[in-house]
C-alpha positions in Angstrom: -155.9 1.3 -210.0 -152.5 0.8 -208.4 -152.0 1.8 -204.8 -149.5 4.6 -204.1 -146.5 3.6 -202.0 -146.3 5.1 -198.5 -143.6 7.6 -197.9 -143.8 7.1 -194.1 -141.9 4.3 -192.4 -142.2 3.0 -188.8 -139.0 3.3 -186.9 -137.9 2.4 -183.4 -136.1 5.0 -181.3 -133.9 3.8 -178.4 -132.7 5.8 -175.5 -129.0 6.8 -175.3 -129.1 6.7 -171.5 -128.6 2.9 -171.6 -132.0 2.1 -170.1 -133.3 0.1 -173.0 -136.5 2.2 -173.2 -137.9 2.6 -176.8 -140.4 4.6 -178.7 -142.1 3.6 -182.0 -142.7 6.5 -184.3 -142.9 7.2 -188.0 -140.7 9.2 -190.3 -140.8 10.4 -193.9 -138.1 8.4 -195.6 -137.9 10.9 -198.5 -137.2 13.9 -196.3 -135.0 12.1 -193.8 -133.1 9.3 -195.5 -130.6 8.9 -192.7 -131.1 8.0 -189.1 -132.9 10.5 -187.0 -132.4 11.7 -183.4 -135.0 13.2 -181.1 -134.9 14.5 -177.6 -137.7 12.7 -175.8 -138.7 11.8 -172.2 -137.2 8.6 -170.7 -139.4 7.5 -167.8 -136.7 5.1 -166.4 -134.3 8.0 -165.7 -137.1 10.5 -165.4 -135.7 13.1 -167.7 -135.3 14.1 -171.4 -132.5 12.3 -173.3 -131.6 11.8 -176.9 -133.3 8.9 -178.6 -131.6 7.5 -181.8 -133.2 5.4 -184.5 -132.2 1.8 -184.5 -132.6 -0.8 -187.3 
């Protein structure tokens, strides 16, 4: 039996505040083929900022 390919992909999210802080998360590459953005907490600046997917 063949193994099904996984639709989820590990991506690195980097802070737009310029601190260099990163999160590792997963996304479904079928539902979100482009780069994703999330508003998450950056502990360096101690507030929520936009994190963008890097490649």
